[in-house]
N, CA, C and O atoms as a MOPAC input file, in Angstrom:
PM7 MOZYME 1SCF
protein

 N    -14.89400 1     0.39900 1   -20.70900 1
 C    -15.20100 1     1.31300 1   -19.59700 1
 C    -14.37200 1     0.94400 1   -18.36900 1
 O    -14.27600 1    -0.23100 1   -18.01400 1
 N    -13.79000 1     1.91300 1   -17.74000 1
 C    -12.98600 1     1.70200 1   -16.54800 1
 C    -13.94200 1     1.50900 1   -15.35100 1
 O    -14.79000 1     2.36200 1   -15.09000 1
 N    -13.80000 1     0.40200 1   -14.64100 1
 C    -14.66500 1     0.11300 1   -13.50400 1
 C    -14.09700 1     0.58500 1   -12.17600 1
 O    -14.84500 1     0.74500 1   -11.21200 1
 N    -12.80300 1     0.80900 1   -12.10600 1
 C    -12.19000 1     1.24600 1   -10.86100 1
 C    -10.93100 1     0.45400 1   -10.56000 1
 O    -10.60300 1    -0.48800 1   -11.28200 1
 N    -10.22300 1     0.82400 1    -9.50500 1
 C     -9.00900 1     0.16300 1    -9.11000 1
 C     -9.23900 1    -1.31200 1    -8.78600 1
 O    -10.19400 1    -1.65300 1    -8.08700 1
 N     -8.38600 1    -2.17100 1    -9.28100 1
 C     -8.43200 1    -3.58600 1    -8.94800 1
 C     -7.14900 1    -4.06300 1    -8.28300 1
 O     -7.18200 1    -4.80100 1    -7.29900 1
 N     -6.00800 1    -3.62500 1    -8.84100 1
 C     -4.70200 1    -4.11500 1    -8.35500 1
 C     -3.67000 1    -3.00000 1    -8.43200 1
 O     -3.61200 1    -2.24500 1    -9.40300 1
 N     -2.86500 1    -2.91600 1    -7.39400 1
 C     -1.67900 1    -2.04500 1    -7.38500 1
 C     -0.48600 1    -3.00300 1    -7.24800 1
 O     -0.42400 1    -3.79500 1    -6.30800 1
 N      0.44000 1    -2.92400 1    -8.17700 1
 C      1.58700 1    -3.83800 1    -8.19300 1
 C      2.85400 1    -3.07700 1    -7.79100 1
 O      3.13700 1    -1.98100 1    -8.27600 1
 N      3.59500 1    -3.70600 1    -6.89100 1
 C      4.85000 1    -3.14800 1    -6.41900 1
 C      5.99500 1    -4.06100 1    -6.84900 1
 O      6.01100 1    -5.23100 1    -6.46800 1
 N      6.95600 1    -3.56100 1    -7.63400 1
 C      8.12300 1    -4.38400 1    -8.00400 1
 C      9.06600 1    -4.47800 1    -6.80600 1
 O      9.27300 1    -3.49900 1    -6.08900 1
 N      9.63200 1    -5.66300 1    -6.60000 1
 C     10.55200 1    -5.88200 1    -5.47600 1
 C     11.73600 1    -6.72000 1    -5.95000 1
 O     11.62600 1    -7.49900 1    -6.89700 1
 N     12.85600 1    -6.54600 1    -5.28100 1
 C     14.04000 1    -7.32600 1    -5.66900 1
 C     14.24800 1    -8.54500 1    -4.76400 1
 O     15.11300 1    -9.37200 1    -5.04900 1
 N     13.46700 1    -8.67400 1    -3.67000 1
 C     13.54200 1    -9.83300 1    -2.79800 1
 C     12.11200 1   -10.22700 1    -2.43300 1
 O     11.54100 1    -9.70200 1    -1.47700 1
 N     11.53900 1   -11.15200 1    -3.19800 1
 C     10.12600 1   -11.50900 1    -3.03700 1
 C      9.82400 1   -12.06600 1    -1.65000 1
 O      8.78400 1   -11.74600 1    -1.07400 1
 N     10.71100 1   -12.89200 1    -1.10700 1
 C     10.44900 1   -13.49500 1     0.19200 1
 C     10.40900 1   -12.44000 1     1.29600 1
 O      9.51400 1   -12.46400 1     2.14200 1
 N     11.36000 1   -11.52600 1     1.29400 1
 C     11.37700 1   -10.46300 1     2.30100 1
 C     10.19100 1    -9.51900 1     2.11600 1
 O      9.58700 1    -9.07600 1     3.09300 1
 N      9.86100 1    -9.21300 1     0.87000 1
 C      8.71800 1    -8.32900 1     0.61200 1
 C      7.41400 1    -9.00100 1     1.04800 1
 O      6.54400 1    -8.35100 1     1.62800 1
 N      7.28100 1   -10.27600 1     0.77500 1
 C      6.07100 1   -11.00600 1     1.19500 1
 C      5.92600 1   -10.96300 1     2.72600 1
 O      4.83200 1   -10.76000 1     3.25400 1
 N      7.03500 1   -11.15600 1     3.40900 1
 C      6.99400 1   -11.10900 1     4.88800 1
 C      6.65300 1    -9.71200 1     5.39200 1
 O      5.83600 1    -9.56500 1     6.30100 1
 N      7.27500 1    -8.68200 1     4.80900 1
 C      7.02700 1    -7.31600 1     5.27200 1
 C      5.59400 1    -6.90400 1     5.01400 1
 O      4.93900 1    -6.35200 1     5.89900 1
 N      5.10000 1    -7.16100 1     3.82200 1
 C      3.71200 1    -6.78300 1     3.49500 1
 C      2.71100 1    -7.64200 1     4.27600 1
 O      1.61400 1    -7.17000 1     4.57700 1
 N      3.05600 1    -8.87000 1     4.60400 1
 C      2.17700 1    -9.68100 1     5.45500 1
 C      2.03200 1    -9.02000 1     6.83200 1
 O      0.94900 1    -9.03300 1     7.41700 1
 N      3.12500 1    -8.44300 1     7.34400 1
 C      3.07800 1    -7.72900 1     8.61100 1
 C      2.25900 1    -6.43100 1     8.48300 1
 O      1.40300 1    -6.14300 1     9.32000 1
 N      2.53400 1    -5.66200 1     7.43600 1
 C      1.85300 1    -4.40100 1     7.22800 1
 C      0.34300 1    -4.60500 1     7.09600 1
 O     -0.44500 1    -3.88600 1     7.71100 1
 N     -0.04900 1    -5.58600 1     6.29200 1
 C     -1.45400 1    -5.85200 1     6.00400 1
 C     -2.13600 1    -6.74200 1     7.01800 1
 O     -3.35900 1    -6.88300 1     7.02100 1
 N     -1.32200 1    -7.34900 1     7.88800 1
 C     -1.81800 1    -8.27700 1     8.91100 1
 C     -2.60100 1    -9.42700 1     8.28900 1
 O     -3.67800 1    -9.79600 1     8.75900 1
 N     -2.02900 1    -9.98800 1     7.21400 1
 C     -2.63700 1   -11.14000 1     6.54200 1
 C     -1.58000 1   -11.83300 1     5.68900 1
 O     -0.54100 1   -11.25500 1     5.37000 1
 N     -1.85900 1   -13.05900 1     5.33200 1
 C     -1.01600 1   -13.79600 1     4.39700 1
 C     -1.55600 1   -13.57100 1     2.99400 1
 O     -2.72500 1   -13.22400 1     2.82900 1
 N     -0.72300 1   -13.76500 1     1.98700 1
 C     -1.21700 1   -13.60200 1     0.61900 1
 C     -2.24400 1   -14.66300 1     0.23300 1
 O     -2.21500 1   -15.78500 1     0.73800 1
 N     -3.13700 1   -14.29600 1    -0.65600 1
 C     -4.10900 1   -15.26800 1    -1.16200 1
 C     -3.55800 1   -15.98200 1    -2.40000 1
 O     -4.02700 1   -17.06200 1    -2.75900 1
 N     -2.56400 1   -15.37600 1    -3.04500 1
 C     -1.91400 1   -15.95200 1    -4.21500 1
 C     -0.41900 1   -15.86300 1    -4.00200 1
 O      0.11400 1   -14.76800 1    -3.82100 1
 N      0.26500 1   -16.98600 1    -4.01900 1
 C      1.67700 1   -17.00000 1    -3.64900 1
 C      2.44800 1   -17.92200 1    -4.59300 1
 O      2.50200 1   -19.13800 1    -4.40800 1
 N      3.03400 1   -17.30300 1    -5.59800 1
 C      3.80500 1   -18.04000 1    -6.59900 1
 C      5.17300 1   -17.35800 1    -6.75900 1
 O      5.33800 1   -16.20200 1    -6.37000 1
 N      6.14500 1   -18.06700 1    -7.32500 1
 C      7.47500 1   -17.45900 1    -7.48800 1
 C      7.45600 1   -16.24400 1    -8.43800 1
 O      8.36700 1   -15.41700 1    -8.39000 1
 N      6.44700 1   -16.13200 1    -9.28500 1
 C      6.37300 1   -15.04000 1   -10.25600 1
 C      5.47600 1   -13.89000 1    -9.83400 1
 O      5.44100 1   -12.85500 1   -10.49900 1
 N      4.73000 1   -14.06300 1    -8.70300 1
 C      3.77600 1   -13.01500 1    -8.26300 1
 C      3.19700 1   -13.41300 1    -6.91200 1
 O      2.87700 1   -14.57900 1    -6.67900 1
 N      3.07000 1   -12.44300 1    -6.03700 1
 C      2.38400 1   -12.65400 1    -4.73300 1
 C      1.28600 1   -11.60800 1    -4.63200 1
 O      1.53300 1   -10.42000 1    -4.83600 1
 N      0.07200 1   -12.05000 1    -4.31800 1
 C     -1.05700 1   -11.12700 1    -4.23800 1
 C     -1.78600 1   -11.19500 1    -2.91600 1
 O     -2.02200 1   -12.27400 1    -2.37200 1
 N     -2.14200 1   -10.02200 1    -2.40400 1
 C     -2.92700 1    -9.90100 1    -1.15300 1
 C     -4.26400 1    -9.26900 1    -1.49500 1
 O     -4.31500 1    -8.32800 1    -2.28700 1
 N     -5.36300 1    -9.77500 1    -0.90500 1
 C     -6.66600 1    -9.15400 1    -1.05600 1
 C     -6.82600 1    -8.13100 1     0.06200 1
 O     -6.80900 1    -8.48400 1     1.24100 1
 N     -6.97900 1    -6.88700 1    -0.30400 1
 C     -7.07800 1    -5.78600 1     0.66500 1
 C     -8.35500 1    -5.00000 1     0.40900 1
 O     -8.41300 1    -4.18200 1    -0.50900 1
 N     -9.36000 1    -5.24400 1     1.20800 1
 C    -10.60600 1    -4.47600 1     1.09600 1
 C    -11.24200 1    -4.54200 1    -0.27800 1
 O    -11.79800 1    -3.55100 1    -0.75200 1
 N    -11.16700 1    -5.70300 1    -0.92900 1
 C    -11.76200 1    -5.85100 1    -2.22600 1
 C    -10.81700 1    -5.51200 1    -3.38400 1
 O    -11.20300 1    -5.62500 1    -4.54800 1
 N     -9.59900 1    -5.10300 1    -3.07700 1
 C     -8.62300 1    -4.77300 1    -4.09700 1
 C     -7.40000 1    -5.67800 1    -3.90300 1
 O     -7.32000 1    -6.40200 1    -2.91100 1
 N     -6.46500 1    -5.64300 1    -4.82700 1
 C     -5.28000 1    -6.47500 1    -4.69900 1
 C     -4.02500 1    -5.63300 1    -4.64400 1
 O     -3.84700 1    -4.68900 1    -5.41300 1
 N     -3.15800 1    -6.00100 1    -3.71100 1
 C     -1.82000 1    -5.45100 1    -3.63700 1
 C     -0.91200 1    -6.60600 1    -4.12000 1
 O     -0.85000 1    -7.66700 1    -3.50000 1
 N     -0.21900 1    -6.36700 1    -5.23200 1
 C      0.62000 1    -7.41500 1    -5.79400 1
 C      2.09900 1    -7.09200 1    -5.68300 1
 O      2.50800 1    -5.93200 1    -5.72300 1
 N      2.89500 1    -8.15100 1    -5.54200 1
 C      4.35200 1    -8.03500 1    -5.51000 1
 C      4.91000 1    -8.74400 1    -6.71800 1
 O      4.60800 1    -9.91300 1    -6.95700 1
 N      5.72300 1    -8.04000 1    -7.48100 1
 C      6.30500 1    -8.56700 1    -8.70100 1
 C      7.81100 1    -8.68400 1    -8.53500 1
 O      8.48600 1    -7.66700 1    -8.37900 1
 N      8.36100 1    -9.90700 1    -8.56400 1
 C      9.79800 1   -10.07500 1    -8.34000 1
 C     10.62700 1    -9.57500 1    -9.52200 1
 O     10.14000 1    -9.42600 1   -10.64300 1
 N     11.85600 1    -9.33400 1    -9.23000 1
 C     12.86000 1    -8.91900 1   -10.21900 1
 C     12.46100 1    -7.60200 1   -10.90200 1
 O     12.78800 1    -7.36000 1   -12.06400 1
 N     11.74800 1    -6.76600 1   -10.14600 1
 C     11.36200 1    -5.47300 1   -10.68200 1
 C     12.26800 1    -4.38600 1   -10.14300 1
 O     13.10200 1    -4.62500 1    -9.27000 1
 N     12.09400 1    -3.20100 1   -10.67300 1
 C     12.85700 1    -2.06200 1   -10.21700 1
 C     11.99100 1    -1.18000 1    -9.34500 1
 O     11.08900 1    -0.50500 1    -9.84300 1
 N     12.25100 1    -1.17900 1    -8.06200 1
 C     11.47500 1    -0.39000 1    -7.10700 1
 C     11.70600 1     1.08800 1    -7.33400 1
 O     12.76300 1     1.49300 1    -7.81900 1
 N     10.69800 1     1.90800 1    -6.97800 1
 C     10.81200 1     3.35100 1    -7.16600 1
 C      9.74600 1     4.06400 1    -6.32100 1
 O      8.70100 1     3.50000 1    -5.99700 1
 N     10.04200 1     5.30100 1    -5.98300 1
 C      9.04300 1     6.12100 1    -5.29700 1
 C      8.37500 1     7.08200 1    -6.25300 1
 O      7.56200 1     7.90800 1    -5.83600 1
 N      8.70600 1     6.98800 1    -7.53500 1
 C      8.05700 1     7.80500 1    -8.55900 1
 C      7.14600 1     6.89300 1    -9.37900 1
 O      7.14800 1     5.67500 1    -9.19900 1
 N      6.39100 1     7.47600 1   -10.25400 1
 C      5.46300 1     6.66500 1   -11.07000 1
 C      4.08700 1     6.63200 1   -10.41300 1
 O      3.71100 1     7.56400 1    -9.70100 1
 N      3.34600 1     5.56800 1   -10.64900 1
 C      1.99000 1     5.43600 1   -10.06700 1
 C      2.04400 1     5.55100 1    -8.55100 1
 O      2.97600 1     5.08000 1    -7.89900 1
 N      1.01700 1     6.18900 1    -8.01600 1
 C      1.01800 1     6.41900 1    -6.57000 1
 C     -0.33400 1     6.11200 1    -5.97600 1
 O     -1.06600 1     7.03800 1    -5.62600 1
 N     -0.70300 1     4.82300 1    -5.84500 1
 C     -1.97300 1     4.49600 1    -5.21200 1
 C     -1.94600 1     4.84900 1    -3.74100 1
 O     -0.88900 1     4.83200 1    -3.11100 1
 N     -3.10000 1     5.16800 1    -3.19600 1
 C     -3.24900 1     5.45800 1    -1.76900 1
 C     -4.16200 1     4.40100 1    -1.17400 1
 O     -5.25800 1     4.16200 1    -1.68000 1
 N     -3.71100 1     3.77200 1    -0.10300 1
 C     -4.47200 1     2.72800 1     0.56300 1
 C     -5.20300 1     3.34900 1     1.75700 1
 O     -4.61200 1     4.07200 1     2.55900 1
 N     -6.48600 1     3.05300 1     1.85200 1
 C     -7.31900 1     3.64500 1     2.89300 1
 C     -6.99300 1     3.12300 1     4.28500 1
 O     -6.72100 1     1.93600 1     4.46900 1
 N     -7.02300 1     3.99900 1     5.23400 1
 C     -6.84500 1     3.65300 1     6.67000 1
 C     -7.86900 1     4.40800 1     7.48900 1
 O     -8.35900 1     5.46200 1     7.08200 1
 N     -8.18800 1     3.85300 1     8.65800 1
 C     -9.16100 1     4.50000 1     9.54200 1
 C     -8.50500 1     5.59700 1    10.38600 1
 O     -9.11700 1     6.63200 1    10.65000 1
 N     -7.25400 1     5.36400 1    10.80900 1
 C     -6.53100 1     6.31500 1    11.63200 1
 C     -5.13600 1     6.50100 1    11.04300 1
 O     -4.24100 1     5.69100 1    11.28400 1
 N     -4.95900 1     7.55600 1    10.28200 1
 C     -3.72000 1     7.73900 1     9.52200 1
 C     -2.49700 1     7.93700 1    10.42900 1
 O     -1.40200 1     7.48300 1    10.09600 1
 N     -2.67300 1     8.59400 1    11.54300 1
 C     -1.54000 1     8.82100 1    12.45800 1
 C     -0.99200 1     7.50500 1    12.97300 1
 O      0.21900 1     7.28200 1    12.95600 1
 N     -1.87500 1     6.63600 1    13.42900 1
 C     -1.42200 1     5.32600 1    13.93100 1
 C     -0.86500 1     4.45700 1    12.79900 1
 O      0.14900 1     3.78200 1    12.97600 1
 N     -1.52700 1     4.47500 1    11.63900 1
 C     -1.05100 1     3.67700 1    10.49400 1
 C      0.34600 1     4.12400 1    10.05800 1
 O      1.21600 1     3.29200 1     9.79900 1
 N      0.55600 1     5.43300 1     9.98000 1
 C      1.84000 1     5.97900 1     9.57900 1
 C      2.94600 1     5.56600 1    10.56400 1
 O      4.03000 1     5.14400 1    10.16100 1
 N      2.65000 1     5.69600 1    11.84000 1
 C      3.62000 1     5.30500 1    12.86000 1
 C      3.96100 1     3.82300 1    12.79000 1
 O      5.11900 1     3.43600 1    12.94300 1
 N      2.94600 1     2.99800 1    12.55800 1
 C      3.16900 1     1.54300 1    12.45800 1
 C      4.04700 1     1.21300 1    11.26500 1
 O      4.92300 1     0.35500 1    11.37500 1
 N      3.84500 1     1.85400 1    10.14800 1
 C      4.70500 1     1.62600 1     8.97600 1
 C      6.15400 1     1.97700 1     9.29200 1
 O      7.06800 1     1.25300 1     8.89700 1
 N      6.36600 1     3.06800 1     9.98900 1
 C      7.73400 1     3.45100 1    10.38400 1
 C      8.33000 1     2.40600 1    11.31800 1
 O      9.49900 1     2.04400 1    11.18500 1
 N      7.53000 1     1.92400 1    12.26000 1
 C      8.02300 1     0.92300 1    13.21200 1
 C      8.38600 1    -0.39800 1    12.49100 1
 O      9.25400 1    -1.13900 1    12.95200 1
 N      7.72100 1    -0.67800 1    11.37200 1
 C      8.01400 1    -1.88700 1    10.61000 1
 C      9.18000 1    -1.72500 1     9.63100 1
 O      9.50000 1    -2.64200 1     8.87500 1
 N      9.81000 1    -0.54700 1     9.65700 1
 C     11.02100 1    -0.36500 1     8.87300 1
 C     10.88000 1     0.51800 1     7.64800 1
 O     11.83600 1     0.65700 1     6.88400 1
 N      9.72300 1     1.11500 1     7.43800 1
 C      9.56700 1     2.03300 1     6.31500 1
 C     10.22100 1     3.37000 1     6.67100 1
 O     10.44800 1     3.66800 1     7.84400 1
 N     10.52300 1     4.17500 1     5.63900 1
 C     11.06900 1     5.50900 1     5.83200 1
 C     10.03600 1     6.54400 1     5.43600 1
 O      9.31900 1     6.36100 1     4.45200 1
 N      9.95100 1     7.62400 1     6.18600 1
 C      8.98300 1     8.66800 1     5.88200 1
 C      9.33900 1     9.35900 1     4.57500 1
 O     10.47800 1     9.77700 1     4.36700 1
 N      8.33700 1     9.47300 1     3.68800 1
 C      8.48500 1    10.27500 1     2.45500 1
 C      7.68400 1    11.56600 1     2.57400 1
 O      8.16900 1    12.65500 1     2.26900 1
 N      6.43000 1    11.40800 1     3.03300 1
 C      5.51700 1    12.54400 1     3.18400 1
 C      4.82300 1    12.36500 1     4.52300 1
 O      4.10800 1    11.37900 1     4.70400 1
 N      5.00300 1    13.27500 1     5.46600 1
 C      4.34000 1    13.15100 1     6.76300 1
 C      2.82000 1    13.29600 1     6.60100 1
 O      2.32800 1    13.72900 1     5.55800 1
 N      2.11600 1    12.93300 1     7.62900 1
 C      0.63500 1    13.06400 1     7.61300 1
 C      0.30600 1    14.53700 1     7.35700 1
 O      0.76600 1    15.43100 1     8.06700 1
 N     -0.50700 1    14.75900 1     6.31500 1
 C     -0.85900 1    16.10500 1     5.90200 1
 C     -2.36100 1    16.19800 1     5.71800 1
 O     -2.96000 1    15.37000 1     5.03200 1
 N     -2.96400 1    17.19000 1     6.32200 1
 C     -4.40000 1    17.46000 1     6.13400 1
 C     -4.51500 1    18.25600 1     4.85200 1
 O     -4.01800 1    19.37800 1     4.76100 1
 N     -5.17300 1    17.67100 1     3.85700 1
 C     -5.29500 1    18.34400 1     2.55900 1
 C     -6.63500 1    19.03100 1     2.41200 1
 O     -6.95700 1    19.53900 1     1.33800 1
 N     -7.42600 1    19.05500 1     3.48300 1
 C     -8.69300 1    19.76900 1     3.47900 1
 C     -9.89800 1    18.81300 1     3.52400 1
 O     -9.81400 1    17.64900 1     3.13100 1
 N    -10.99900 1    19.34400 1     4.01000 1
 C    -12.26000 1    18.62000 1     4.07800 1
 C    -12.13600 1    17.30500 1     4.83700 1
 O    -12.83700 1    16.34400 1     4.52400 1
 N    -11.25200 1    17.25100 1     5.83300 1
 C    -11.08700 1    16.05300 1     6.65400 1
 C    -10.24200 1    14.96000 1     6.03100 1
 O    -10.09000 1    13.89200 1     6.62300 1
 N     -9.69200 1    15.19700 1     4.86200 1
 C     -8.88600 1    14.19700 1     4.16500 1
 C     -7.43400 1    14.38000 1     4.55000 1
 O     -6.90100 1    15.48800 1     4.50300 1
 N     -6.79300 1    13.27500 1     4.93600 1
 C     -5.36500 1    13.30100 1     5.30400 1
 C     -4.61700 1    12.26100 1     4.50300 1
 O     -5.12500 1    11.16400 1     4.27100 1
 N     -3.42300 1    12.59500 1     4.08200 1
 C     -2.58400 1    11.68200 1     3.29700 1
 C     -1.17700 1    11.63200 1     3.88400 1
 O     -0.74500 1    12.54400 1     4.59000 1
 N     -0.48200 1    10.55300 1     3.57600 1
 C      0.92500 1    10.37600 1     3.98500 1
 C      1.52600 1     9.31000 1     3.07100 1
 O      0.80900 1     8.58100 1     2.38500 1
 N      2.83700 1     9.23600 1     3.07700 1
 C      3.51600 1     8.21700 1     2.28600 1
 C      4.84300 1     7.85300 1     2.93700 1
 O      5.50300 1     8.67700 1     3.57100 1
 N      5.20900 1     6.58500 1     2.75500 1
 C      6.49400 1     6.07800 1     3.20300 1
 C      7.18500 1     5.40100 1     2.04500 1
 O      6.57300 1     5.10800 1     1.01800 1
 N      8.48000 1     5.15500 1     2.22600 1
 C      9.22600 1     4.31500 1     1.28800 1
 C      9.33900 1     2.96300 1     1.97500 1
 O      9.87400 1     2.85700 1     3.07800 1
 N      8.82700 1     1.92800 1     1.30700 1
 C      8.93100 1     0.58900 1     1.89700 1
 C     10.38300 1     0.13900 1     1.89700 1
 O     11.21300 1     0.77200 1     1.24500 1
 N     10.71800 1    -0.93300 1     2.60600 1
 C     12.11100 1    -1.39000 1     2.67500 1
 C     12.71500 1    -1.79500 1     1.32500 1
 O     13.91300 1    -2.06300 1     1.23300 1
 N     11.87900 1    -1.83700 1     0.27800 1
 C     12.33600 1    -2.29300 1    -1.03500 1
 C     12.47300 1    -1.12700 1    -2.01800 1
 O     12.88300 1    -1.32000 1    -3.16300 1
 N     12.12300 1     0.10500 1    -1.55700 1
 C     12.30700 1     1.28700 1    -2.36600 1
 C     11.06100 1     1.83100 1    -3.04300 1
 O     11.15000 1     2.77800 1    -3.82400 1
 N      9.88500 1     1.24300 1    -2.75400 1
 C      8.64800 1     1.71400 1    -3.33900 1
 C      7.94100 1     2.72400 1    -2.45600 1
 O      8.06200 1     2.69100 1    -1.23200 1
 N      7.20300 1     3.62200 1    -3.09000 1
 C      6.35200 1     4.55500 1    -2.36100 1
 C      5.08100 1     3.79600 1    -1.97200 1
 O      4.45600 1     3.14800 1    -2.81100 1
 N      4.70600 1     3.88300 1    -0.69300 1
 C      3.46500 1     3.26400 1    -0.18900 1
 C      2.65700 1     4.39900 1     0.44800 1
 O      2.99300 1     4.89900 1     1.52100 1
 N      1.58900 1     4.78700 1    -0.24000 1
 C      0.76300 1     5.90100 1     0.21000 1
 C     -0.45500 1     5.44100 1     0.97300 1
 O     -1.01300 1     4.37800 1     0.70000 1
 N     -0.86600 1     6.25400 1     1.93400 1
 C     -2.08600 1     5.95600 1     2.71500 1
 C     -2.96900 1     7.21000 1     2.76000 1
 O     -2.49100 1     8.33700 1     2.63000 1
 N     -4.27000 1     6.97400 1     2.94800 1
 C     -5.23100 1     8.07800 1     2.98900 1
 C     -6.31500 1     7.78300 1     3.99400 1
 O     -6.80500 1     6.65800 1     4.09800 1
 N     -6.68100 1     8.81000 1     4.73200 1
 C     -7.84000 1     8.75500 1     5.61700 1
 C     -8.85000 1     9.71200 1     5.00500 1
 O     -8.66500 1    10.92900 1     5.03100 1
 N     -9.91300 1     9.15500 1     4.45900 1
 C    -10.88000 1     9.95300 1     3.72700 1
 C    -12.29500 1     9.68300 1     4.25500 1
 O    -12.86400 1     8.62700 1     3.98100 1
 N    -12.86200 1    10.62700 1     5.00700 1
 C    -14.19800 1    10.39500 1     5.57500 1
 C    -15.28800 1    10.35900 1     4.49800 1
 O    -16.40600 1     9.92500 1     4.77500 1
 N    -14.98600 1    10.80200 1     3.29100 1
 C    -15.97000 1    10.80200 1     2.21400 1
 C    -15.96700 1     9.50300 1     1.39800 1
 O    -16.82900 1     9.31700 1     0.54000 1
 N    -15.01700 1     8.61000 1     1.65300 1
 C    -14.95900 1     7.36600 1     0.90800 1
 C    -16.21000 1     6.55200 1     1.17100 1
 O    -16.54900 1     6.29300 1     2.32500 1
 N    -16.90100 1     6.14400 1     0.11400 1
 C    -18.14900 1     5.40600 1     0.24400 1
 C    -17.93000 1     3.97600 1    -0.27700 1
 O    -17.88900 1     3.74500 1    -1.48500 1
 N    -17.79100 1     3.02600 1     0.65400 1
 C    -17.56100 1     1.65200 1     0.28300 1
 C    -18.64900 1     1.09900 1    -0.61600 1
 O    -18.38100 1     0.21700 1    -1.43200 1
 N    -19.86000 1     1.59300 1    -0.48700 1
 C    -20.96600 1     1.11300 1    -1.30300 1
 C    -20.79600 1     1.42500 1    -2.78100 1
 O    -21.42600 1     0.78600 1    -3.62400 1
 N    -19.95700 1     2.39500 1    -3.10300 1
 C    -19.72900 1     2.76100 1    -4.49800 1
 C    -18.66100 1     1.90200 1    -5.16100 1
 O    -18.47900 1     1.97900 1    -6.37600 1
 N    -17.95100 1     1.08200 1    -4.38400 1
 C    -16.90500 1     0.24000 1    -4.95500 1
 C    -17.52600 1    -0.87400 1    -5.77200 1
 O    -18.43700 1    -1.56100 1    -5.31000 1
 N    -17.02300 1    -1.05600 1    -7.00900 1
 C    -17.54200 1    -2.12500 1    -7.86800 1
 C    -16.40700 1    -3.02600 1    -8.29000 1
 O    -16.62600 1    -3.99400 1    -9.01900 1

């Protein structure tokens, strides 16, 4: 049985630079830091960095929750990301956006007023 999202892994070609960039984006240091994998705990889920991978904006597209998508999107751009999808209201108060991180991966964000943290397992 699928219990829900646990980890989103991003392949990177420079683990040290990616670790620094994501530390800034997430405003935290990794909880797991090894030469073969770096992991951050983000709201009960894990964002992982896998070295020697091939970055891409296609493929799996997880969306990371934010409280204020306009400010979060702007901050990502200020930290060196490139806009892929501007902030878009998709209806019912839900807004999404995506950037390309400095390593070539798609990093999606979502502001969803219907997200219920109590349902996370």
